[in-house]
Structure formats: C-alpha cells, structure tokens
C-alpha positions as CSV (number, residue, x, y, z in Angstrom):
1,X,-15.1,25.5,36.2
2,X,-18.0,23.5,35.0
3,X,-19.3,20.9,37.4
4,X,-19.9,17.6,35.6
5,X,-22.9,15.5,36.5
6,X,-23.3,11.7,36.1
7,X,-26.4,9.5,36.2
8,X,-26.6,6.2,38.2
9,X,-29.0,3.4,37.3
10,X,-30.9,2.4,40.4
11,X,-31.5,-1.1,38.9
12,X,-28.0,-2.2,37.8
13,X,-25.8,0.6,39.4
14,X,-24.2,1.4,36.0
15,X,-23.0,5.0,35.6
16,X,-23.7,7.1,32.4
17,X,-22.5,10.6,31.5
18,X,-25.9,11.8,30.4
19,X,-29.6,11.1,31.2
20,X,-31.6,8.7,29.1
21,X,-35.1,7.3,29.4
22,X,-33.8,3.7,29.2
23,X,-30.7,2.3,30.7
24,X,-28.5,0.9,27.9
25,X,-27.2,-1.8,30.2
26,X,-30.3,-3.4,31.9
27,X,-32.9,-1.9,29.5
28,X,-35.0,-0.7,32.4
29,X,-37.0,2.6,31.9
30,X,-36.8,5.7,34.1
31,X,-34.0,4.3,36.4
32,X,-31.2,6.9,35.8
33,X,-30.8,9.3,38.8
34,X,-28.6,12.3,38.8
35,X,-25.4,12.0,40.8
36,X,-23.4,15.1,41.9
37,X,-19.6,15.2,41.7
38,X,-19.3,14.4,45.4
39,X,-22.1,11.9,45.7
40,X,-21.6,8.4,46.9
41,X,-23.3,5.2,45.8
42,X,-25.6,2.9,47.8
43,X,-22.6,1.0,49.0
44,X,-21.7,3.9,51.3
45,X,-18.2,5.2,52.3
46,X,-15.5,2.5,52.4
47,X,-12.9,2.4,55.2
48,X,-9.3,1.2,55.0
49,X,-8.6,-2.3,56.5
50,X,-5.6,-4.2,57.7
51,X,-4.2,-6.4,55.0
52,X,-3.4,-9.1,57.5
53,X,-7.1,-9.6,58.1
54,X,-7.7,-10.7,54.5
55,X,-7.8,-14.4,53.7
56,X,-5.1,-15.8,51.5
57,X,-6.5,-16.7,48.1
58,X,-5.0,-18.2,45.0
59,X,-6.7,-17.5,41.7
60,X,-7.6,-20.6,39.6
61,X,-6.1,-19.9,36.3
62,X,-7.4,-21.1,32.9
63,X,-4.8,-22.6,30.6
64,X,-4.6,-21.2,27.1
65,X,-3.6,-24.7,25.8
66,X,-0.4,-23.1,24.4
67,X,2.6,-23.9,26.4
68,X,4.6,-20.9,25.4
69,X,1.8,-18.4,26.1
70,X,1.0,-20.0,29.5
71,X,4.6,-19.7,30.7
72,X,4.7,-16.1,29.7
73,X,1.5,-15.2,31.5
74,X,2.4,-17.3,34.5
75,X,0.4,-20.6,34.2
76,X,-2.5,-19.2,32.1
77,X,-5.2,-16.6,32.2
78,X,-6.5,-15.2,35.5
79,X,-10.3,-14.9,35.8
80,X,-11.4,-11.3,35.5
81,X,-8.1,-10.2,34.0
82,X,-7.9,-8.0,30.9
83,X,-5.1,-8.6,28.5
84,X,-4.1,-6.0,25.8
85,X,-2.4,-7.5,22.6
86,X,-0.7,-5.0,20.3
87,X,1.2,-5.4,17.0
88,X,1.5,-4.2,13.4
89,X,-1.3,-5.1,10.9
90,X,-0.8,-8.5,9.4
91,X,1.8,-9.6,12.1
92,X,-0.4,-12.5,13.3
93,X,-2.4,-11.2,16.2
94,X,-5.8,-12.6,15.0
95,X,-4.2,-15.9,13.9
96,X,-2.6,-16.4,17.4
97,X,-5.8,-15.5,19.2
98,X,-7.9,-17.7,17.0
99,X,-5.6,-20.6,17.8
100,X,-6.0,-19.9,21.5
101,X,-9.8,-19.8,21.0
102,X,-9.9,-23.1,19.2
103,X,-7.6,-24.9,21.6
104,X,-9.5,-23.7,24.7
105,X,-12.8,-24.8,23.1
106,X,-11.3,-28.2,22.5
107,X,-10.4,-28.5,26.2
108,X,-14.0,-27.7,27.2
109,X,-13.7,-24.0,28.0
110,X,-16.3,-21.8,26.4
111,X,-14.8,-18.9,24.5
112,X,-16.4,-16.1,22.4
113,X,-14.4,-14.5,19.6
114,X,-15.7,-11.0,18.8
115,X,-14.6,-9.2,15.7
116,X,-15.3,-5.7,14.5
117,X,-13.1,-5.8,11.5
118,X,-14.1,-9.0,9.6
119,X,-17.2,-10.8,8.8
120,X,-18.1,-14.2,10.2
121,X,-17.4,-15.7,6.8
122,X,-13.9,-14.4,6.9
123,X,-13.3,-15.8,10.4
124,X,-14.6,-19.2,9.2
125,X,-12.3,-19.1,6.2
126,X,-9.2,-18.4,8.4
127,X,-10.3,-21.2,10.8
128,X,-10.6,-23.6,7.9
129,X,-7.2,-22.7,6.6
130,X,-5.7,-23.3,10.1
131,X,-7.6,-26.6,10.5
132,X,-9.7,-25.4,13.5
133,X,-13.2,-26.1,12.3
134,X,-13.3,-29.2,14.4
135,X,-13.5,-27.0,17.5
136,X,-16.8,-25.4,18.2
137,X,-15.5,-21.8,18.0
138,X,-18.2,-19.3,18.9
139,X,-17.8,-16.0,17.0
140,X,-19.7,-12.7,17.0
141,X,-19.4,-9.9,14.4
142,X,-20.4,-6.6,16.0
143,X,-19.0,-3.1,16.8
144,X,-21.3,-2.4,19.7
145,X,-19.8,-2.9,23.2
146,X,-23.3,-3.5,24.6
147,X,-23.4,-6.8,22.6
148,X,-20.1,-7.9,24.2
149,X,-21.3,-7.0,27.6
150,X,-24.4,-9.1,27.0
151,X,-22.2,-12.1,26.0
152,X,-20.2,-11.8,29.2
153,X,-23.4,-12.3,31.2
154,X,-23.2,-16.0,30.2
155,X,-19.8,-16.1,31.8
156,X,-17.6,-17.7,29.2
157,X,-14.0,-18.4,30.2
158,X,-12.5,-16.0,27.7
159,X,-13.8,-13.2,25.4
160,X,-11.5,-11.9,22.6
161,X,-12.3,-8.4,21.2
162,X,-10.7,-7.8,17.8
163,X,-10.1,-4.9,18.0
164,X,-10.9,-2.3,20.7
165,X,-10.5,0.6,18.2
166,X,-13.5,-0.7,16.2
167,X,-15.9,-0.8,19.1
168,X,-18.3,2.0,20.1
169,X,-20.3,2.6,23.2
170,X,-23.8,3.8,22.5
171,X,-23.9,6.2,25.5
172,X,-20.8,8.1,24.3
173,X,-20.5,10.4,21.3
174,X,-17.6,10.0,18.9
175,X,-16.4,7.9,16.0
176,X,-14.9,4.4,16.5
177,X,-11.2,4.6,17.4
178,X,-11.5,8.1,18.9
179,X,-9.9,8.7,22.3
180,X,-13.3,9.1,23.9
181,X,-14.7,5.9,22.5
182,X,-11.7,3.8,23.2
183,X,-11.6,4.9,26.8
184,X,-15.3,4.3,27.3
185,X,-15.3,0.9,25.6
186,X,-12.2,-0.2,27.6
187,X,-13.7,1.1,30.9
188,X,-16.9,-0.8,30.5
189,X,-15.2,-4.1,29.5
190,X,-12.7,-3.9,32.4
191,X,-15.5,-3.2,34.9
192,X,-17.6,-6.1,33.5
193,X,-14.6,-8.4,33.5
194,X,-14.0,-7.8,37.2
195,X,-17.7,-8.3,38.0
196,X,-18.2,-11.5,36.1
197,X,-14.7,-13.1,36.4
198,X,-14.5,-13.4,32.6
199,X,-11.0,-13.0,31.1
200,X,-11.0,-10.4,28.3
201,X,-8.3,-10.1,25.5
202,X,-8.3,-6.7,23.7
203,X,-6.5,-6.4,20.4
204,X,-5.1,-2.9,19.9
205,X,-3.8,-1.2,16.8
206,X,-0.3,0.3,16.8
207,X,0.9,3.7,15.6
208,X,3.9,4.4,13.2
209,X,6.1,4.4,16.3
210,X,5.0,0.9,17.2
211,X,3.0,2.0,20.3
212,X,-0.6,0.9,20.9
213,X,-2.9,3.5,19.4
214,X,-5.4,5.4,21.6
215,X,-5.0,6.9,25.0
216,X,-1.9,5.8,27.0
217,X,-4.4,5.3,29.8
218,X,-5.4,2.0,28.0
219,X,-2.2,0.3,29.0
220,X,-2.7,1.4,32.6
221,X,-6.2,0.1,32.8
222,X,-5.5,-3.5,31.7
223,X,-3.7,-6.1,33.7
224,X,-1.3,-7.5,31.0
225,X,0.2,-6.0,27.9
226,X,1.6,-8.2,25.1
227,X,3.3,-7.1,21.9
228,X,3.6,-9.3,18.8
229,X,6.8,-8.3,17.1
230,X,8.6,-9.5,13.9
231,X,9.1,-8.8,10.3
232,X,6.2,-9.8,8.0
233,X,8.8,-10.9,5.4
234,X,10.2,-13.5,7.8
235,X,8.4,-16.5,9.4
236,X,9.2,-15.9,13.0
237,X,7.3,-13.8,15.6
238,X,8.2,-12.7,19.0
239,X,5.5,-12.3,21.7
240,X,6.8,-10.0,24.4
241,X,5.3,-9.3,27.8
242,X,5.6,-5.6,28.6
243,X,3.3,-5.6,31.7
244,X,1.9,-8.3,33.9
245,X,0.2,-7.9,37.2
246,X,-0.3,-11.6,37.8
247,X,3.1,-13.0,36.7
248,X,6.6,-12.3,35.4
249,X,7.1,-9.3,33.2
250,X,9.6,-8.8,30.5
251,X,9.2,-12.4,29.2
252,X,9.1,-13.5,25.6
253,X,8.3,-16.5,23.4
254,X,9.4,-17.1,19.9
255,X,6.9,-18.5,17.4
256,X,7.2,-19.6,13.8
257,X,4.4,-18.8,11.3
258,X,3.4,-22.0,9.4
259,X,0.4,-23.2,7.5
260,X,-1.3,-24.4,10.7
261,X,-0.7,-21.1,12.4
262,X,1.8,-20.1,15.1
263,X,4.1,-22.8,16.3
264,X,6.2,-22.4,19.4
265,X,10.0,-22.6,19.0
266,X,11.1,-24.6,22.0
267,X,14.8,-23.6,21.9
268,X,15.4,-20.3,20.1
269,X,19.1,-20.2,21.1
270,X,20.4,-20.9,17.6
271,X,17.2,-20.5,15.5
272,X,18.3,-17.2,14.0
273,X,21.6,-18.7,12.6
274,X,20.1,-20.8,9.9
275,X,22.0,-21.0,6.6
276,X,25.0,-19.1,8.0
277,X,28.3,-19.2,6.1
278,X,31.2,-18.9,8.6
279,X,33.8,-18.4,5.8
280,X,32.5,-15.0,4.9
281,X,33.9,-11.8,6.4
282,X,31.7,-9.1,8.1
283,X,29.6,-11.4,10.3
284,X,29.8,-11.8,14.0
285,X,27.8,-13.8,16.6
286,X,26.4,-12.0,19.6
287,X,25.0,-13.7,22.7
288,X,22.0,-11.5,23.2
289,X,19.7,-11.4,26.3
290,X,16.1,-10.6,25.8
291,X,13.7,-11.0,28.8
292,X,16.4,-13.1,30.6
293,X,16.4,-15.5,27.7
294,X,19.8,-15.9,26.0
295,X,20.0,-16.6,22.3
296,X,22.6,-16.1,19.6
297,X,22.0,-13.6,16.8
298,X,24.1,-12.8,13.8
299,X,25.4,-9.2,13.2
300,X,26.3,-8.5,9.6
301,X,28.4,-5.5,8.4
302,X,29.6,-4.3,5.0
303,X,32.3,-1.7,4.6
304,X,32.8,-0.5,1.0
305,X,34.3,2.4,-0.9
306,X,31.9,5.3,-1.4
307,X,31.1,7.2,-4.6
308,X,29.1,9.9,-2.8
309,X,30.1,13.2,-1.3
310,X,28.9,12.0,2.1
311,X,29.5,8.3,3.0
312,X,26.4,6.4,3.9
313,X,25.7,4.9,7.3
314,X,22.8,2.4,7.4
315,X,21.6,0.4,10.4
316,X,18.8,-2.2,10.3
317,X,17.6,-3.9,13.5
318,X,19.2,-1.4,15.9
319,X,19.4,2.4,16.4
320,X,21.3,4.2,13.7
321,X,22.8,6.6,16.2
322,X,24.4,3.6,17.8
323,X,26.2,2.9,14.6
324,X,27.4,6.5,14.3
325,X,28.7,6.4,17.8
326,X,30.7,3.1,17.3
327,X,32.2,4.4,14.1
328,X,33.4,7.5,15.9
329,X,34.9,5.4,18.6
330,X,36.8,3.2,16.1
331,X,38.1,6.2,14.3
332,X,39.3,7.9,17.5
333,X,40.5,4.9,19.5
334,X,41.6,2.4,16.8
335,X,42.8,4.9,14.1
336,X,40.4,3.5,11.5
337,X,39.4,5.9,8.7
338,X,35.9,5.7,7.4
339,X,35.7,9.1,5.7
340,X,35.6,7.5,2.2
341,X,33.8,4.3,3.2
342,X,30.1,3.4,3.3
343,X,29.2,1.4,6.4
344,X,26.1,-0.9,6.4
345,X,25.2,-3.0,9.5
346,X,22.1,-5.1,10.3
347,X,20.9,-7.8,12.7
348,X,20.2,-11.0,10.8
349,X,16.7,-12.5,10.7
350,X,14.9,-9.2,10.8
351,X,15.2,-8.8,14.6
352,X,15.0,-5.5,16.3
353,X,17.5,-5.4,19.2
354,X,18.0,-2.9,22.0
355,X,20.5,-5.0,24.0
356,X,23.6,-2.8,24.8
357,X,25.7,-6.0,24.7
358,X,25.3,-5.8,20.9
359,X,28.0,-3.1,20.7
360,X,31.0,-5.4,20.7
361,X,29.5,-7.7,18.0
362,X,28.9,-4.7,15.8
363,X,32.5,-3.5,16.2
364,X,33.8,-7.0,15.4
365,X,31.7,-7.3,12.3
366,X,32.7,-3.9,11.0
367,X,36.4,-4.7,11.6
368,X,36.0,-8.1,9.9
369,X,34.5,-6.4,6.8
370,X,37.1,-3.6,6.8
371,X,40.0,-6.0,6.8
372,X,38.1,-8.6,4.7
373,X,39.0,-11.3,7.1
374,X,36.4,-13.7,8.7
375,X,36.2,-14.0,12.4
376,X,36.9,-17.4,14.1
377,X,34.1,-19.8,13.3
378,X,33.0,-20.4,16.9
379,X,33.6,-16.8,18.3
380,X,30.8,-15.1,20.1
381,X,30.7,-11.6,21.5
382,X,28.9,-9.4,24.0
383,X,29.7,-6.1,25.8
384,X,29.0,-2.4,25.7
385,X,31.5,-0.1,24.1
386,X,31.8,3.4,25.7
387,X,33.2,6.6,24.2
388,X,36.7,5.9,25.5
389,X,36.9,2.6,23.7
390,X,36.5,0.5,26.9
391,X,34.4,-2.6,26.9
392,X,31.9,-2.4,29.8
393,X,29.9,-5.3,31.4
394,X,26.3,-5.7,30.6
395,X,23.4,-7.3,32.5
396,X,23.0,-11.1,32.6
397,X,26.7,-11.8,32.1
398,X,26.7,-15.2,33.9
399,X,23.6,-16.3,31.9
400,X,25.2,-15.4,28.6
401,X,28.5,-17.1,29.6
402,X,26.7,-20.3,30.7
403,X,24.7,-20.5,27.5
404,X,27.8,-19.8,25.3
405,X,29.7,-22.7,27.1
406,X,26.7,-25.0,26.7
407,X,26.6,-24.3,23.0
408,X,30.3,-24.9,22.6
409,X,31.3,-21.4,21.4
410,X,35.0,-20.5,21.5
411,X,36.6,-18.0,21.8
412,X,34.1,-16.2,24.0
413,X,34.9,-12.4,23.8
414,X,33.3,-10.6,26.7
415,X,34.1,-7.7,29.1
416,X,36.4,-8.2,32.1
417,X,34.2,-8.9,35.1
418,X,35.0,-8.4,38.8
419,X,37.4,-6.2,40.8
420,X,37.4,-3.9,43.7
421,X,34.0,-2.8,44.9
422,X,32.0,-5.5,42.9
423,X,30.3,-8.6,44.2
424,X,30.7,-10.5,40.9
425,X,33.1,-13.3,40.6
426,X,36.2,-12.2,38.7
427,X,36.3,-13.5,35.2
428,X,39.0,-12.9,32.5
429,X,38.0,-10.8,29.5
430,X,38.8,-7.8,27.5
431,X,38.7,-4.2,28.8
432,X,39.5,-2.3,25.6
433,X,38.4,-2.5,22.0
434,X,42.0,-2.2,20.9
435,X,42.9,-5.4,22.8
436,X,40.1,-7.3,21.1
437,X,41.3,-6.1,17.7
438,X,44.8,-7.3,18.4
439,X,43.6,-10.6,19.5
440,X,41.4,-11.2,16.4
441,X,43.5,-9.5,13.7
442,X,46.9,-9.1,15.1
C-alpha cells in the first residue's frame, strides 16, 4: 500500500497534499515541510480530559433578522458554524440568502455574499428587484476558495458561498464540482470557519433524487443542513431542517414567494386549503404532521372508467406504491372492484408528503370519488392503514387532535387510541376501514 505524504506550512500550519514553493494560504516561500503519515504537529500529542473540568459557555448567536429562520436554527447563527442549504434549481435558495444578507447588513452585521454562478451585475439586478439596494450588501464574484478564505480573515459575521460546487481549491487537481474539489473546498472553509468564528452558509446543488450533489461526507462535515422544498409552479416554499448540532432538528418553516422575496407564513395550518369547494366529491382533509407542526392538507382522488387494457394508477405528492397498497386493501377488505377503473390521487398545493397518517385520508377521498358523494364539510382524517384493513395510530396524535379541535373540524376521523399495555389516554376512534366507510357512506 502506497504511503501518502502531506506537507505542513511552518508559517501558518496549513496542510497541503503536495509540495509547492509558495504556500497558497499565507503566500510565504519555502515554508512547506514534509510530514509522514504518523507525524504530529507542533501542538504535540493531546490527552483526554474530564468534561466536568471545562467551563460552561453559551455561544452568542447572530440573528438572521428573519423570524422563521431564527426559530428553525435555534435563535440564529452560531459563530463558526457551517450551514449547508440544498434545493432544486430555481426554488429560491439564492433569493432567500440574499434577503438574509441584506437584513443582516441593515442591522449592522457585516456579511459577504460570494457567488460562483452569477456576475455582480446579476446579483445587483436581483437585489434591485427585491428592494434591497438600500442595504450595503457586499458581494464577491469568484470561483477560487483562496479568495473566500482571504475575506474571512476580516471576520465578517456571515459568509454565503453560492455554490460550493462552483468553487475550486488551487492546491487540488480536478474540475469544479468533482468529488475531490468539493471535499477540499468544504474542508478548508470548515476549518477556517472554526478558526475565525465566521458563520459560513454553503449552497449545494441537488441530484435527480433530490439529494445534495457531491460526496455524502459533505453533510457530515457541516453543522446544519437545510433543504428548500416546493413546486416552482406554486408560490409557497418549505424550508426544512434535516440536521442541526446547535438546535432542534426536523423543524420547518413555510414561506410564500412574492415580489419582495420570501415572506414567512405565520400560521400554515389552513394555508394549503385556499379556494377549496366542499361540495365536490373525491376530496378529503388530512391533519398532517411535519416536524411536529400540524397543518391541514387536501387529498384529492379521481376514480373513472378506464379505456385501457391495464387501468392507470397515478399518485402525485406521495409514493405511488402507497396508492397501490391502499387499493389492494380496499379490494380485499371492502369488496371494492377497481379492475376496470383508473385511480388518480394527489396532495393539493404541490406538497410532497411522507406522513403515514395520510393513508386514511387517501382511502376516504378514493371512496368519495368512487361513490360520487362528497364527505362531510368539516371532516378531517389521519391514521395509517395496514394490510388487514385496520387503522393504526400514528405519531403526534394528541397534537393533531388538539389542532383539529382548535380549528373546529368535525367529525374527526382518527384511529382508536389507548388500551392494555399503552400509556396513552384512551380516546374513541375507528379501528377498521370498513367501520369508517359505514359511518361516512352507510
């Protein structure tokens, strides 16, 4: 096995994979010294210590000046933290971060917006459209990570890098966006952020599967991972926290895209029910739970006669295999026949849902379309449907029930809760899909 050698700069202690006459970091000449694989730095060997001997410290966070973003992150940005923001192209990542940059500049916090994808003229045009030219936004157009590291020496409060796939490290071979370059760029930015206490936001491209492109190591290196989700054809965006070392994880905030940029939706409980006609069949309301935040979504279904040899099954907003499973359960446990019927189902508003409590609402919407009878106007559903046709409890039942009562929904169709061996308070509900059908359609 080949033994790899690294080179340590005696002036700034930066490590490089190959020897150079001049250190790319501190620009000093003849300071790179070969380091063997087992060599130690000038700091010497470190020893473990008792955690109780460490002083109790609380980090002084910097507010992003956006209430929704601060609550997600846990009262703002932590000095020296690195945040990774991912999302599809055109979803609004740059717009959101430009808003954060301008608002922090207005509050007196120095921020540097670094772009490797656009020119400074394009950034100025976007800032003018959003009405942010009154803030003294400092921007830099470059694709060299060394330029960003030099900016961090001035210790601004925040540095935004848009995007990490466009940056290159001069000491590493490879094209921008390659695994080697992305790893090297991210490593240098993370190390410098910890040294200077500057908060860094990295914008990451996503793949066809919706995952952040580049090495998976990138998500492990950073402190916080945010995803911007939504349909570009709709006006709302969901910013979701996937990882957070300094605050709550699995949080989300709902924004609406307007002319002045992203605007926080204070109460998204009923935001996705706009222009809903309760007299139509094939629609059901579901009390969903995303990141411990309950809000109501509309599930729509259409059952129609097919003219194809194989009936179509289409699902938008949730897994298509889930639709196939629920149709099989209804055929087996309810005696419904879908062999000559097309079934289309979707979640209204362009949302993408993974909540298992969506099952009961999908079944109710399909039955409503099948019988061409609308559901009760104020009915709301949640519950998981298993292969035996039973309605099983889902997480956050008390939160969903409390929100449904606060919004005045009735009847509330949910699984039966409580019983032997459980610590939950017993609550009446439905245990089988057949009982729910009898209650709704007779």
